[in-house]
N, C-alpha and C positions, 0 to 999 in steps of 0.2 A: 153191535155195534161197541161196548164198553172196549172192549180187544183193539178197536180200531183209534178211539180215545187215548190210548197208552202210544199207537203207532205215529199219532197226532204230532204226540207232544215229544218224541222221538225225532220226528222228521225236525220239528221246531230249532230243536236243540241241536241238529247236524246243521241245519241250514246256520242258525246263528254263528256258530262256532267257527263254519266255514265264511263265514264273511266277517270274521275276527271279535265278537262280540265274547266278552270278559265271562267263563263259566260261573264265577261268584257271582255275575249278575243274572244273567240266564236261569240260572238252577232252580234259584228260588222263584222268580215269575213267573218258568215255567209250570213248578211244581204248584204254586198258587191256581192257575191258570186250569189244569188238571183236575184240580179239587173244586174249583168252581164247575165245572162243563159236567163233573160227576156228580152235582148236587151235595158233595161232603162240606160240612162245616170250613170255609177258609180258614178261617183266625186257629182256629183250633188243628186243622192241620197245617199248617205254618208253625204254631208255636210247640203243638205234643208231640208233631210227629217228625218237620222236617229238620227243626234246631235239638231233640235230644239225640237223632240219628247222627248228623252232623257233627255235634258236640262230643258224642261216643267214638265216634272216630278219632276224633284230636285225641282224646283221652288216654285212647289206649298205644294211640302211635305216634304222638309226638315225639316221644324220646329217639323214636327210628328214624325218623325224616330230619331232626336236628343234627343228630352225631353223623348221618349220612352227609349231610349238607355240608357241615364243618369238614370232616374228612376230606369229601371231593374239592372244598376250596381247597386247601391247604394244598393236597394234592397238585392241585392245578396252578394255585400262586406257586408253588415253591418249584415248579418246571419238571415235578417228577412223572405227571401224567403224559406231557408232551414227552419225556425222555425216555418212558416207557414203551409207548403207540412208536417214536422212530427207531429204536432199537428192534421191535418184531417186522415195521417196514423192512430194513438193513437186512436182517437175518432173511425173510423170506424172498428178497429182492423185489424192484420194482413190474418186474413181468409179473408177477403174482398182488397185484395191487389191489385188487377184489378183497382176496383172502385174507390181507395184509390189515386191511381197513376193520375188517370184519373180526379179526382175531383181535387185533387192538382194542377194540370196544367191548370187547369178550372178556380180557383180560382184567381191564378198567373193573367193568361194572360186577364182573363175580367176585372182584377183591373188595366190593362194598362203594367203590364208586358212583353216585347218583347218575342215573341215566341221561339227565338234562346236562351235567358237568361234562358227562362223555361225548354227548353230543357239538357240544364248545370246544372239547377238546380235539378230538376226531378230525372237524371239519379242516384245519388248516392242514394238517395231513392226509385226508383224502382228497383234497384239492390239488396239492401239491406233486403227487401220483396220478394222479388221471391227468394231470394236466402233463405229466412228464410222459406221458405212453397213448398222450390222447384217446380216453375214454370217454363217453357222454356224460355231460355234467349233470343232466338229470338222474342218473342212476345211484347219485351219492347219497341223496338221502335213504335210499331202499339199504342201500351198504350199512350206513350206519346203524340203518334200525335192525338190519339184521343179527348183528352185531351185537345189539344194545338191549332189545325190546324182544327179543324172543327167547332163546333157550337156556342165556344167562339170568333171566330175569324168571324163569320159571320151571324149567327141567331138572338144569345140573345140578345134581344134592351137593349141599352146604351150601348156596348162593344166600347172602344175607341180606337181597330185595325184601320190599316191603311183600309183597305179592306170595315168598314164600315162607311168610314169616306169618301170615294173620291167621292157616290155617290150625297152628300150633293150640292155639290156645282152645278152639272146638274139636279138634281129636286127638290130642294129645300125644302130640307128635313131635320131631327134630327138622330141622332144618336140612338134616342127612335121609329124610323118609322114602322110602322106594327109589333105592339108589341105584338097582340096575335098569328100573324102570325110566328112571328119568334120564340117566346115560342114553338108551336107547331113542328116546324125544327128544334129546338135544342133537343126536348124528343126524336124523332126520332132519330135522329142522336146519343144522350149518348146512348139510350134505344140498338137497335139495334146495335152498337157499340161492347157493354158492352156482349150481346148476342152471337155474333159473338167471339170475345175474348175468352169467357168463353165457346164457342164450340170447338174452336184449342187449349184450356187447355187439354181438355179430347182427341181431335183428338193426341195432343201431348205428350202423357204421355210417361214417361221413357226419353221424352230429356232434353238435359242439362241443369240445372240450372246456372246463375249466381255465380262466386267466389264471396263471401259475400266482401262489402268493408271493409275499417279500419272507425272504431265510427266516427263521424263527432263533433269535436267540436268548443267549441264559441258561441253556436248559444243558448244551453237548458239555460241558466238565462236570456236572454229575454223574458221579461213578451208579453203576446200573441198577447195584445190590443198593443202594437206596432208597431209589424207586419202586425196586421188587420188592423187599424185606416189609412194610407195613401193612401189602395187598396179601400178602401170604399168610402175614400174619392173623389177617381175620378168619380165614377159614379153620388155620390149624386152632387159634385158643377157641373161635365156637365149637370146635369139635373137643376138645381138651374139658371144657366147662360144662359142657352138656353130657358128657359120657363119664367123665373119670371124676370132676372135683363136685358137682351139684349135687351127686345123687349120696354122695357120702357125708353130706352137710344134715346137722340135726335141724329139719324143719317143722317141726311140728305145729312152731306159731302161727303157722300158715291156717289152720281150723280153725282159729280164734275170729269172729267175724269182724273186727277191725281189719282184717286182710284181706278180708271176702270168703272166710272158710271155704278155702281151695286145696286141692292137693297140689304138690311139686309141680306133677305133670305139666298142670294147666299153666304155669309160669316157667318152664324150665328151659325150653326155648330160646323164648324172648329173652330173660335175663342171660342167656349166653351171649346172644346176638349184641348185646346191649354193655356186655362187659367185653366183648370183642371189639365191636369198636370203637368202642372211649380207648381200651389198650391201645390198637391200631391209629388211634388219632394223637394219642401220645407220642408214639412210636415217630410219626413220620412228625411230629413238631420238632423232637429232641434231631432227627436224623437231617433233614432238610433246612431246616431251619428258615424258615417263608421271610422276605423281609415285610417290614411293617406288620408285625404278626395280629396286633390287636384290631388293626385295621382289616388284614384277612378273615378274623374270626368274628368279627363283627357284619361283614359282609356274608361268610358262609352260616350265620345264624340268619340274617333277615331272607338268604336265599331259601332257607327249607319253610320258610312259611307261606310262599304262593303256591306249592306244587300240595301242600297239606291241607290248605282250605277249599286249594282247587277239587282237591280231591273228598275233602268232607262236605262238599256243597254237593256235589256230585253221588255221596252218599246219601245226603239229607232228599236228594230230589228223587233217588231212585227208594227212599224209603216212602215217601208218599206215593208214587207207582206203585208199591207195592201193596200200598192200604186202599186202592181203589178194586171197585168191584170186577173190573176187567182183568186183576192182577189173576184170582182165583181162577178164572177162566182160562187166563193164557199157563198157568200152574196145571192146572188139572189137564190141559192139553199136551204138557209137554208130558205130565207123569204118562200119559195114554202112548205115547211117543217111545217110552222108556221100556216099555212091557215089565214095570215093577223090578228093571234091575237097578239097583241102588246107585251103581255106578255112572250108568249112563245118565239114570235120574240128573243125579251130581255135575254129571260135565252140560247136560240143557239147560239146569237151573241158575248155576252160577255165571257159565257162557252166555246164557241170555239178557243175563243184569248188567253184565258187564259190557256188553253189546249197547243195555240202554242206558248206563249210564256215562261207557264211553271212558270207562276208567276198570284196571283187571280186578285193583285194591277195594276200588268202591263196590262193583258187581259182587266180588267174594267176600265182602264185608256184609252186605245187603244179605245175600243168599247165605250162609251162616248165622245169621242174627236169626232171621226168618227159620228155615230148614237144618238149621246145626243138627238140633235135639232127634231132628225125626231121622237124619240122615245117618245121624250114629246108631239108631236104636236097630234100622232097618239093616245097614251092615253088621252089626249083630248077629240077628237073626239068620244073614243071609251066609255067615262066616266068612265077610269081605273086612281085612284089615285094615285099621285104620288109616296106615302109611300108603297104603294105595289109594285111598280117598282122598287122601291128602296131595298127592302130587297128579291125579285126576283132576280135581277142583282148581289147583294151580295151572295146569300146562292149558285146561278148555277155558278158564280167565284170559290168558294171557293171547288170547289168538281172537276171540270176536271184540277185545277192547281196544281195537288197534284202526276202528274207524274212522270216517274223516274229523268228527268233532274231540276227538281224541288229544288232549292237552299237551302229550309229548310229540306227536305228529302236528300240530301247528307248531309250538317251537322249533322243530328237527326242518321242516319247512322253510322256515323263516331264517333259519341259519344261513341255511344252504342256499338262499335267494332263489326259492322255487315256488311254482303254484302247485296247490292240488291237479289241475291239469294236467301237469307235466308230468309230476314225480308221484301222485298219488297211486297211482294201479299197480308201478310197482312194490309200493310199502303193503298195497293190499297181500299182493303174491306172498311175500316173503312171512309179514308179519299176521295174516290172518289164514288164507288157505292153508300153507304149508304149517304150520302150530295146529290146524282143527286136524289136517289127516294125522298130525303125530300123536295129538290126542284118541282117537280114533284106534289107534297102533298098538299103545298102551292098554287102551281098552281091553280090547281082545286079548293081549297078550295077559294082562290081569286077570279075566274071566276064566280063562286057561289055566293060567300057571300061579298064579295068587302073586303077591307081592315079592319082589326080589329086588 
């Protein structure tokens, strides 16, 4: 019965999000309802469980959301994002429209541009290409989701996404954790995802294509290197800071209580990403010089708030769920399914919480807050490299998070003018089923060959 209560709360969250209710309202209301039905103290569950979890997420990851949103808004407003996407489309040709959209989204998200910004930037490009060769309009959301929500978010080594950054603090790893396995997982997601979409094109032959958009303006005169350089700088600076600069600095002061009494390894990855995104933002401003710069920066800062607080609200909801009696039953059941293997246990627990919250970062944060020390201890006993654990957790949460109540899914469908009924099935295939298969593959490879 206790587990059924968790599923009931999750079902209400999915239904409410499907109908368009904000998770800022849904998450606390359903958390309170779940606590009430579980006979837990309602006010204490809200002020002492929900709010600290939501607030802790904001405290930890506000800089990444802010810098990512600012960078993405500058790339969008200056025309750099559209210029880069158009160049990729021209290079691959209109006959490869699906691959062109996927690659364009992947390059932008791998470069640090927020997936919400990428969705807005990619929609006109996808609409034009799909209209040009008569591809079904209903496949546009899944095509964008494949490029922006999957392999560049969780698998490719070095991606500055929040989903790749969160495990660093728990496992003492970097954005480049288990690079070989990450590349394999990314290849599986990309390859199978494109195959699925091409198969669906044949199945939906004759389905209505989108109306062609107006021709984009203001982006054709920008030199391609101006659009590319800031994005390339994110990965380069992250790698240089994390592997060459920060390790050489005197950071003994981190042992002081005022700085958390921690080791450099706990913040090394986060500092690298903050430095890289800040540098890329400055570089983008200097090179592209978007019009009305102050207005663009203000808009970027404001655009960071909704995804940050949506995710934080889902983290609070998940924290209350994790405090319910039924959660321990669920956790023990998942442990039983894992057979004691720390990789399987990490994937099941973090993936399940990502599904409950509808957020990879939210589910990951809760899982690592609750189970992080236990997973690290088990990994030590079983001889599992923390880098492997990092990559498995990231890929696992990037699968089950993309359920119908996921905020990015709702936003993407709205941008493309599609409903869940029209387009969610293909999103589910490329962003849930295939990433889950990729996760299972790298778990198996990790068990046989370790981290690489």
